[in-house]
TORGUKOL-123364 format. One line per field, with one value per residue (C-alpha): residue in three letters; x, y, z. Coordinates in steps of 0.05 Angstrom, whole numbers. Layout:
! TORGUKOL-123364
res = (Ala ...)
px = (X ...)
py = (Y ...)
pz = (Z ...)
***
This chain:
! TORGUKOL-123364
res = (Met Ser Ser Pro Lys Thr Leu Leu Leu Val Pro Thr Glu Leu Glu Leu Ala Arg Leu Glu Asp Ala Gly Gly Phe Pro Ser Glu Leu Val Gln Val Ala Val Cys Gly Phe Gly Ile Ala Ala Ala Ala Ala Arg Thr Gly Glu Leu Leu Ser Arg His Ala Pro Arg Glu Val Leu Leu Leu Gly Ile Ala Gly Ala Tyr Asp Ile Glu Ala His Pro Pro Gly Ser Ala Ile Ala Phe Asp Ala Val Ala Ser His Gly Ile Gly Ala Gly Glu Gly Ala Ser Phe Gln Gly Pro Ser Ala Leu Gly Phe Pro Gln Trp Pro Ala Ser Glu Thr Arg Glu Ala Ile Ser Asp Leu Val Lys Leu Gln Thr Pro Ser Ser Gln Gly Leu Leu Leu Thr Thr Cys Ala Ala Ser Asp Thr Pro Ala Arg Ala Ala Leu Leu Arg Glu Ser Tyr Pro Ser Ala Ile Ala Glu Asp Met Glu Gly Phe Gly Val Ala Leu Ala Cys Gln Leu Ala Glu Thr Pro Cys Trp Ile Val Arg Gly Ile Ser Asn Glu Val Gly Asp Arg Glu Ala Ser Arg Trp Arg Ile Pro Ser Ala Leu Ser Ala Ala Arg Arg Leu Ala Leu Glu Leu Leu Gly Ala Leu Pro Glu)
px = (493 420 364 329 269 226 195 183 131 122 63 96 163 151 143 204 246 226 243 311 320 307 360 327 335 396 395 412 349 295 283 248 199 145 76 36 -18 -87 -118 -117 -44 -21 -56 -31 41 43 19 73 128 104 108 177 211 171 189 180 135 112 116 75 102 75 32 -41 -91 -116 -189 -170 -107 -108 -98 -54 -22 14 85 68 66 20 26 -42 -72 -127 -146 -216 -238 -290 -314 -319 -393 -456 -479 -445 -450 -500 -530 -464 -465 -400 -387 -415 -480 -487 -472 -410 -342 -283 -252 -289 -274 -234 -213 -154 -178 -238 -275 -248 -303 -289 -231 -163 -126 -53 6 43 81 60 1 -60 -127 -160 -136 -189 -170 -214 -218 -219 -190 -238 -237 -280 -292 -363 -339 -289 -345 -389 -335 -318 -391 -391 -325 -321 -259 -218 -158 -132 -147 -102 -111 -67 -68 -126 -100 -31 -61 -109 -52 -12 -71 -80 -5 -6 48 46 30 50 27 60 35 61 6 13 -54 -125 -172 -213 -162 -135 -96 -25 7 -19 8 71 97 171 160 106 152 210 166 142 214 234 175 189 262 240 193 243 296 252 249 276 337)
py = (1492 1499 1489 1421 1417 1380 1418 1371 1396 1370 1395 1402 1410 1345 1306 1340 1322 1248 1248 1276 1223 1171 1200 1260 1277 1298 1373 1363 1319 1362 1428 1417 1465 1463 1478 1483 1445 1440 1453 1530 1539 1486 1518 1588 1566 1522 1580 1624 1573 1557 1631 1638 1574 1551 1477 1422 1384 1385 1325 1328 1279 1265 1220 1199 1152 1092 1070 997 981 908 929 989 977 1030 1034 1027 1082 1099 1143 1170 1184 1232 1274 1296 1347 1341 1397 1454 1464 1465 1425 1368 1294 1257 1323 1351 1379 1393 1443 1398 1386 1461 1478 1520 1496 1513 1543 1557 1528 1566 1556 1514 1482 1443 1468 1443 1422 1362 1324 1337 1284 1275 1256 1212 1156 1085 1113 1080 1103 1164 1207 1245 1313 1335 1403 1366 1297 1240 1233 1170 1105 1128 1190 1149 1101 1158 1187 1118 1109 1177 1165 1089 1092 1132 1095 1146 1213 1274 1349 1382 1342 1377 1446 1431 1397 1455 1506 1462 1454 1530 1538 1481 1444 1369 1347 1281 1258 1204 1190 1143 1108 1124 1102 1079 1136 1155 1127 1186 1144 1168 1106 1065 1113 1094 1161 1146 1081 1113 1170 1123 1083 1147 1170 1104 1106 1179 1164 1106 1151 1207 1159 1145 1218 1234 1278)
pz = (445 424 476 480 434 486 544 602 651 722 764 832 866 904 839 810 871 866 792 808 862 808 763 729 656 615 603 530 522 555 588 654 687 740 712 776 814 783 715 719 740 692 633 649 661 600 556 585 573 503 485 515 490 428 440 388 437 509 555 619 671 741 784 775 806 767 765 760 799 778 706 724 792 833 811 737 684 626 564 542 474 497 557 579 631 685 732 682 668 710 770 806 818 774 750 724 652 615 560 505 542 554 482 498 474 519 456 391 323 271 199 222 287 312 373 440 488 533 502 470 430 446 403 454 419 438 477 506 534 563 621 659 688 746 780 847 858 876 951 959 922 909 874 834 814 791 746 719 700 665 630 621 577 628 655 705 738 745 757 703 638 603 620 591 530 517 520 471 425 420 406 355 395 402 473 506 575 617 687 740 778 852 879 865 848 910 960 1000 1050 1038 1069 1010 957 918 894 886 849 806 785 774 725 692 683 651 603 585 570 527 487 482 456 396 375 305 301)
***
């Protein structure tokens, strides 16, 4: 039997365990691997797995915080059409400058590819909105408000999406991202987080999207 053509990446063992508790994924549908916590580990691991398995597409699945939990409440799930990065550049807070502002792309243009600076477009079917990947998660409502002001179209915040998408872009492999909303961005009180229900919703959405794949 041939290997699945979809590589499903999960950032942490904790998220993977909760996805398995919810029912997991058929082995004939996807190949599941942990990509690591944070933008650096996720990018490095994704590059390694792309080289090893050459999948048709990559699906990143995990939890995220939402900037507006009335629109995207904990326990819901979102598929994104683009992912941006914050934290790579110079300065911090209101004085932060990203790669575009500094005049340095994160990856230069070539004859076949545009330069990659702050944002990567995704190919997730039935997708909506922008995911913001940060080097450090927002730890206060004030920090969340500052990022929302800087990225008004951002729906949610994670710590791996841009790294995975960048690795896929360089390998010319389609990248999908589905995140379950576990909390409000800036809320670090774990008792209010809804990790199992968020991942259950993300799993359902991922299975729905994967079911629409052509043979």
